C-alpha positions in Angstrom: -175.4 -199.7 73.4 -172.6 -201.4 72.7 -172.2 -205.4 73.3 -169.0 -207.5 72.4 -168.9 -210.9 71.5 -165.4 -212.1 72.3 -164.4 -215.3 70.4 -161.3 -216.8 71.9 -160.3 -220.6 72.7 -157.9 -220.0 75.4 -159.8 -219.5 78.4 -157.2 -217.1 80.4 -156.8 -214.8 77.3 -160.8 -214.8 76.8 -161.5 -213.9 80.5 -158.6 -211.2 80.6 -160.1 -209.6 77.3 -163.5 -209.8 78.6 -162.6 -208.1 81.9 -160.9 -205.5 80.0 -163.9 -204.7 78.1 -166.1 -205.1 81.0 -164.0 -202.6 83.0 -164.9 -199.9 80.6 -168.6 -200.4 81.1 -169.2 -202.5 78.0 -171.3 -205.5 78.0 -169.5 -208.9 77.0 -170.6 -212.2 76.0 -168.1 -215.0 75.7 -167.7 -217.9 73.2 -164.9 -220.3 73.0 -165.1 -220.8 69.2 -166.6 -220.0 65.9 -169.5 -222.7 66.2 -170.4 -221.2 69.6 -170.3 -217.5 68.2 -172.6 -218.4 65.5 -175.0 -220.0 67.8 -175.0 -216.8 70.2 -175.4 -214.4 67.3 -178.5 -216.5 66.1 -180.4 -215.7 69.2 -178.6 -212.5 70.4 -180.0 -209.7 68.3 -178.1 -207.0 70.4 -174.3 -207.9 69.5 -172.8 -205.1 68.0 -169.1 -206.1 67.8 -167.4 -209.5 67.3 -163.9 -209.8 68.4 -162.5 -212.9 67.5 -159.0 -214.7 67.5 -158.0 -216.2 64.0 -156.6 -219.6 65.2 -159.2 -221.6 67.0 -160.5 -225.4 66.7 -163.8 -226.3 65.1 -165.6 -226.0 62.0 -164.1 -222.6 61.0 -161.3 -220.2 62.1 -161.6 -216.5 63.0 -161.5 -215.4 59.2 -164.1 -217.9 58.2 -166.2 -216.5 61.2 -165.5 -213.0 60.2 -166.7 -213.6 56.5 -169.8 -215.5 58.0 -170.6 -212.5 60.3 -170.2 -210.0 57.4 -172.5 -212.1 55.3 -175.3 -212.9 57.8 -175.1 -210.0 60.1 -173.8 -207.1 58.1 -174.3 -204.1 60.6 -172.1 -206.1 63.2 -168.5 -204.6 63.5 -165.6 -207.2 63.3 -162.3 -207.0 65.0 -159.7 -209.7 64.2 -156.6 -210.6 66.5 -153.7 -212.9 66.3 -150.3 -213.3 67.6 -149.1 -215.3 64.7 -150.8 -214.6 61.8 -151.1 -211.1 59.9 -153.8 -211.6 57.1 -153.6 -209.3 54.1 -156.6 -206.9 53.6 -158.0 -209.0 50.8 -157.9 -212.1 53.0 -160.7 -210.3 55.3 -163.9 -208.9 54.7 -164.3 -205.2 54.2 -164.3 -202.8 57.1 -162.4 -205.0 59.6 -159.8 -204.2 62.1 -156.9 -206.3 62.9 -154.9 -206.2 66.0 -151.8 -207.9 67.1 -151.6 -210.1 70.3 -150.9 -209.8 73.1 -153.7 -207.5 73.6 -152.8 -203.9 74.7 -155.5 -202.4 76.5 -155.4 -199.0 75.1 -155.3 -200.5 71.3 -158.2 -202.8 72.3 -160.3 -200.0 73.6 -159.6 -197.8 70.8 -160.4 -200.5 68.3 -163.8 -200.9 70.1 -164.6 -197.2 70.0 -163.8 -197.1 66.4 -166.1 -200.0 65.8 -169.0 -199.0 68.2 
């Protein structure tokens, strides 16, 4: 069973992305920043994919979150998205997918299928 944790500080973008994924029959949990995401990951053992924005307020951005997830929860797949930044492969953990914003439903769902 696939469970996606969507980490996005912009409420409308987060809700749209969550709805898009839920409409495909996939369970979604939402977090507004990396700190909330870590707290959720610590108690929810069923999360299989973290889909995170890069630029967020809080103690860490999406790239730091991706490294934390890779370190603490290695089996969890990671998808990183941004409309402004384009990290180089060496700036991301191994085996991470990067998507450009705005979110295209076909591209998002293909990334989730690949990550599942």
